[in-house]
C-alpha positions as CSV (number, residue, x, y, z in Angstrom):
1,M,-5.1,-21.1,3.5
2,S,-4.1,-18.2,5.8
3,A,-5.4,-18.1,9.4
4,A,-4.6,-14.4,9.7
5,P,-7.6,-12.3,8.5
6,V,-7.8,-9.6,5.8
7,I,-9.2,-6.6,7.6
8,A,-11.4,-4.1,5.8
9,A,-11.9,-0.8,7.7
10,V,-15.4,0.6,6.9
11,D,-17.3,3.7,8.0
12,G,-20.2,3.8,5.5
13,S,-18.4,6.1,3.0
14,A,-18.3,5.3,-0.7
15,D,-14.5,5.0,-0.4
16,S,-14.7,2.5,2.4
17,L,-17.2,0.4,0.5
18,R,-14.8,0.3,-2.5
19,A,-12.1,-0.8,-0.1
20,L,-14.4,-3.5,1.3
21,D,-14.9,-5.0,-2.2
22,W,-11.1,-4.9,-2.7
23,A,-10.5,-6.6,0.7
24,L,-13.2,-9.3,-0.1
25,D,-11.3,-10.1,-3.4
26,A,-8.0,-10.2,-1.5
27,A,-9.4,-12.6,1.1
28,R,-10.7,-14.9,-1.7
29,R,-7.3,-15.0,-3.3
30,R,-5.5,-15.8,-0.1
31,R,-8.2,-18.1,1.2
32,A,-8.2,-16.1,4.3
33,P,-11.0,-15.0,6.6
34,L,-12.4,-11.5,6.2
35,R,-12.8,-9.2,9.2
36,V,-14.9,-6.1,8.7
37,V,-14.1,-3.4,11.3
38,H,-16.0,-0.2,12.1
39,V,-14.3,2.2,14.5
40,R,-16.7,4.7,15.9
41,Q,-14.8,7.9,16.2
42,Y,-14.3,9.6,19.5
43,A,-14.3,13.4,19.5
44,A,-10.9,13.2,21.2
45,W,-8.7,15.5,19.1
46,G,-6.6,17.9,21.0
47,Q,-7.4,16.3,24.3
48,S,-4.4,14.5,25.8
49,D,-6.5,13.1,28.7
50,V,-8.9,11.2,26.4
51,L,-8.2,7.6,25.7
52,V,-7.8,6.6,22.0
53,A,-9.8,3.4,22.5
54,G,-12.6,2.3,24.7
55,P,-14.9,-0.6,25.5
56,P,-16.1,-2.2,22.2
57,P,-19.7,-1.5,21.3
58,E,-21.9,-4.3,20.0
59,A,-21.5,-5.2,16.3
60,E,-25.2,-6.1,16.2
61,G,-27.3,-3.0,15.5
62,D,-24.3,-1.0,14.1
63,P,-25.8,0.6,11.0
64,V,-22.5,0.7,9.2
65,L,-21.9,-3.1,9.7
66,D,-25.6,-3.8,9.0
67,E,-25.0,-2.2,5.6
68,V,-22.0,-4.3,5.0
69,R,-23.8,-7.5,5.9
70,A,-26.5,-6.6,3.4
71,R,-23.8,-5.8,0.7
72,L,-22.1,-9.2,1.3
73,G,-25.3,-11.2,1.1
74,N,-26.0,-13.6,3.9
75,G,-23.6,-11.8,6.4
76,T,-21.5,-14.9,7.1
77,G,-19.5,-15.1,3.9
78,E,-19.6,-18.9,4.1
79,G,-21.0,-19.7,0.7
80,A,-19.0,-21.7,-1.9
81,G,-15.6,-20.1,-2.4
82,E,-16.4,-17.2,-0.1
83,P,-14.3,-16.3,2.9
84,A,-15.8,-16.5,6.4
85,A,-16.7,-13.0,7.5
86,E,-16.5,-11.5,11.0
87,Y,-17.9,-8.1,12.0
88,V,-16.3,-6.0,14.7
89,A,-17.3,-2.7,16.1
90,L,-14.7,-0.7,18.1
91,A,-14.6,2.8,19.6
92,G,-11.8,5.2,19.5
93,V,-9.7,7.3,17.1
94,P,-9.4,5.2,13.9
95,G,-5.9,6.4,13.2
96,A,-4.7,4.9,16.5
97,V,-7.0,1.9,16.7
98,L,-6.6,0.5,13.2
99,P,-2.8,0.2,13.2
100,E,-3.0,-1.9,16.3
101,L,-5.2,-4.4,14.5
102,G,-2.4,-4.9,12.0
103,R,-0.5,-7.0,14.5
104,E,-2.8,-10.0,13.9
105,A,-3.8,-9.3,10.2
106,E,-2.4,-10.5,6.9
107,L,-3.5,-7.3,5.2
108,L,-5.4,-4.1,6.2
109,V,-7.5,-2.4,3.6
110,L,-9.1,1.1,3.7
111,G,-10.3,3.8,1.4
112,S,-8.5,7.1,0.6
113,R,-11.0,9.2,2.6
114,G,-13.5,8.3,5.3
115,R,-16.8,9.8,6.1
116,G,-16.5,13.4,7.3
117,G,-13.2,14.0,5.5
118,F,-12.7,17.1,3.5
119,A,-13.5,16.4,-0.2
120,S,-10.4,18.5,-1.2
121,L,-8.0,16.1,0.5
122,L,-6.6,13.3,-1.6
123,L,-5.8,11.1,1.4
124,G,-7.3,11.4,4.9
125,S,-5.3,11.6,8.1
126,N,-6.5,8.1,9.1
127,G,-5.2,6.6,5.9
128,L,-1.8,8.2,6.4
129,A,-1.6,7.1,10.0
130,V,-2.5,3.5,9.3
131,A,-0.2,3.2,6.3
132,R,2.6,4.6,8.4
133,D,2.1,2.7,11.7
134,A,0.5,-0.7,11.0
135,A,2.6,-3.8,11.4
136,C,1.1,-5.5,8.3
137,P,0.9,-4.4,4.7
138,V,-1.8,-1.7,4.2
139,V,-3.7,-1.2,1.0
140,V,-5.3,2.2,0.3
141,V,-8.0,2.2,-2.4
142,P,-8.4,5.5,-4.2
143,P,-11.6,6.9,-5.7
144,P,-12.2,6.1,-9.4
145,G,-11.3,8.5,-12.1
146,R,-8.1,9.9,-10.6
147,E,-5.9,11.1,-13.5
148,V,-2.2,10.6,-13.7
149,H,0.3,12.2,-16.1
150,G,3.7,11.2,-17.4
151,E,5.1,8.5,-19.6
152,T,4.7,4.8,-18.8
153,T,6.0,1.7,-20.5
154,A,2.9,-0.3,-19.5
155,G,1.8,-3.1,-21.8
156,P,-1.5,-5.0,-22.1
157,G,-2.9,-7.3,-19.4
158,P,-3.0,-7.3,-15.6
159,R,0.0,-5.6,-14.0
160,V,1.5,-5.1,-10.6
161,V,4.0,-2.3,-10.2
162,V,6.7,-2.2,-7.5
163,G,9.2,0.5,-6.7
164,L,12.8,-0.7,-6.1
165,H,15.4,1.4,-4.4
166,A,18.5,-0.2,-5.9
167,E,20.8,1.2,-3.2
168,S,18.7,-0.1,-0.3
169,P,16.2,-2.7,-1.4
170,D,13.7,-4.3,0.9
171,D,13.1,-8.0,0.5
172,G,9.7,-7.9,2.1
173,V,8.5,-5.4,-0.5
174,L,9.6,-7.6,-3.4
175,A,8.2,-10.7,-1.8
176,F,4.8,-9.1,-1.4
177,A,4.8,-7.8,-5.0
178,F,5.8,-11.2,-6.4
179,A,3.1,-12.9,-4.4
180,E,0.5,-10.4,-5.5
181,A,1.5,-10.8,-9.2
182,A,1.4,-14.5,-8.9
183,G,-2.1,-14.5,-7.3
184,R,-3.4,-12.2,-10.1
185,A,-1.6,-14.0,-13.0
186,A,-0.2,-10.5,-13.6
187,R,3.1,-9.2,-15.0
188,L,5.3,-7.5,-12.5
189,Q,6.7,-4.1,-13.5
190,V,9.8,-3.3,-11.4
191,I,10.7,0.4,-11.5
192,A,14.2,1.4,-10.3
193,A,14.4,5.2,-10.7
194,Y,17.7,7.1,-10.5
195,P,18.3,10.8,-10.4
196,W,19.3,12.4,-13.7
197,P,21.0,14.6,-14.6
198,V,23.5,14.3,-11.8
199,P,24.8,17.8,-11.0
200,T,28.5,18.4,-10.5
201,W,30.1,21.7,-9.4
202,S,33.3,23.3,-10.4
203,A,32.8,26.4,-8.2
204,P,30.1,27.7,-6.0
205,G,27.0,28.2,-8.0
206,Q,28.5,26.9,-11.3
207,P,27.1,23.6,-12.4
208,V,28.9,21.7,-15.1
209,P,27.7,18.8,-17.3
210,P,28.0,15.4,-15.5
211,L,31.1,13.4,-16.1
212,V,29.1,10.1,-15.7
213,D,27.6,8.4,-18.8
214,Q,23.8,7.9,-18.4
215,E,23.9,4.6,-20.2
216,A,26.5,3.3,-17.7
217,V,24.4,4.5,-14.8
218,A,21.2,2.8,-16.2
219,H,23.1,-0.4,-16.9
220,E,24.5,-0.5,-13.3
221,I,21.0,0.1,-11.8
222,R,19.5,-2.5,-14.0
223,T,22.2,-5.1,-13.1
224,L,21.6,-4.4,-9.4
225,A,17.9,-4.8,-9.8
226,E,18.3,-8.1,-11.7
227,G,20.4,-9.4,-8.8
228,F,17.8,-8.5,-6.2
229,L,15.0,-10.1,-8.3
230,A,16.8,-13.4,-8.9
231,P,15.8,-15.3,-5.7
232,H,12.1,-14.1,-6.1
233,R,12.0,-15.3,-9.7
234,E,13.2,-18.7,-8.5
235,R,10.3,-18.8,-6.0
236,H,7.8,-17.5,-8.5
237,P,8.8,-18.8,-11.9
238,E,5.3,-18.2,-13.2
239,V,5.7,-14.4,-12.7
240,R,7.1,-12.4,-15.6
241,A,9.1,-9.6,-13.9
242,D,10.5,-6.8,-16.0
243,A,13.1,-4.6,-14.4
244,E,13.2,-1.0,-15.7
245,A,16.0,1.5,-14.8
246,L,14.4,4.9,-15.4
247,P,15.8,8.4,-15.0
248,G,14.0,11.0,-12.9
249,D,11.8,11.2,-9.8
250,A,10.8,7.8,-8.4
251,A,7.4,9.0,-7.2
252,G,6.5,10.5,-10.6
253,R,7.5,7.3,-12.3
254,L,5.4,5.1,-10.0
255,V,2.4,7.4,-10.2
256,A,2.6,7.4,-14.0
257,A,2.8,3.6,-14.1
258,S,-0.3,3.4,-11.8
259,G,-2.7,4.6,-14.6
260,D,-4.1,1.2,-15.5
261,A,-2.2,-1.0,-13.0
262,D,-3.9,-3.5,-10.7
263,L,-1.7,-2.4,-7.7
264,V,1.3,-0.3,-6.9
265,V,3.6,-1.7,-4.2
266,V,5.9,0.6,-2.2
267,G,7.9,0.3,1.0
268,R,8.0,2.2,4.2
269,H,11.2,3.6,5.8
270,R,13.0,1.6,8.5
271,R,13.3,3.1,11.9
272,R,16.7,4.7,12.5
273,L,18.7,5.1,15.6
274,L,18.5,8.9,15.6
275,A,14.9,8.9,14.3
276,P,13.1,6.1,16.1
277,A,9.6,7.1,15.1
278,R,8.0,5.3,12.2
279,M,8.4,7.2,8.9
280,M,6.4,7.0,5.7
281,G,9.0,8.3,3.2
282,S,8.4,11.1,0.7
283,V,8.1,8.8,-2.3
284,T,5.6,6.5,-0.6
285,Q,3.5,9.5,0.6
286,A,3.5,11.0,-2.9
287,V,2.4,7.7,-4.4
288,L,-0.4,7.4,-1.9
289,L,-1.6,10.9,-2.6
290,H,-1.6,10.7,-6.4
291,A,-1.7,7.1,-7.7
292,A,-4.7,6.1,-9.7
293,S,-4.6,2.4,-8.6
294,P,-4.7,0.9,-5.2
295,V,-1.4,1.3,-3.3
296,A,0.1,-1.3,-1.0
297,V,2.4,0.0,1.7
298,V,4.6,-2.8,3.0
299,P,6.4,-2.4,6.4
300,P,10.2,-3.1,6.3
301,A,11.3,-6.6,6.8
302,P,12.7,-7.3,10.3
303,P,16.5,-7.2,10.4
304,Q,18.2,-10.5,10.0
305,E,20.2,-11.6,13.0
């Protein structure tokens, strides 16, 4: 049983209520408490002298949290097999307040768009900020019916998809993906994409066919992937993990695989010496924008000393 809570960020929108249902299921799987948080938005944009957080309002009488209590039943979540539920009302800018909550959470879950977001946006600014800045894994739940295109090698049954960068893998991403697959009794589809064709140049502006054999590249990528997966397979022998070395764009491959997946797991860039700010990464952002399934963004594992 986990002492750290699964946090569901709600604002009364349909997207946030779908995220609440996902978070409740995640709390059950982890045997963790559920913390439902409503951040009342300050009108603080563009004002550098306005604080991003303020004194917390009372959770009692908050209409959004009252709706959640009614949705969850008795409001305590302490029935047989149900996680204990806590309701918290905060004030501030959600994109700044929610990431701070990740310091004490096992998982933070929110919808693609909140109340008041533009319907044309595939992912709201709060979702981007939380996925980029939170210290814990963040799951963004998309609206239903999102269509994806492209080929996928998906088979029947529950499936978790994880993206693997064979040149710089992150152990925390793989650990999270294996744990999710184990908890769901799901197959783990590991996608290691590589660029192809690889352009070579004989003179300025004159590309020539690549001198590298594609089968050799795919074999090398697959061998690297199998090596990275080996310790996780030992820890989770019950998980069937299939490594696939696929040519082309990593984001496109992951989005295509999301069509009927339970979850897509991606990593977040590490901070760099010359770029100390947190970075999402172009592949992760593209997957968040276009995947049909919920997407888990896992922060980089701390460097080993």
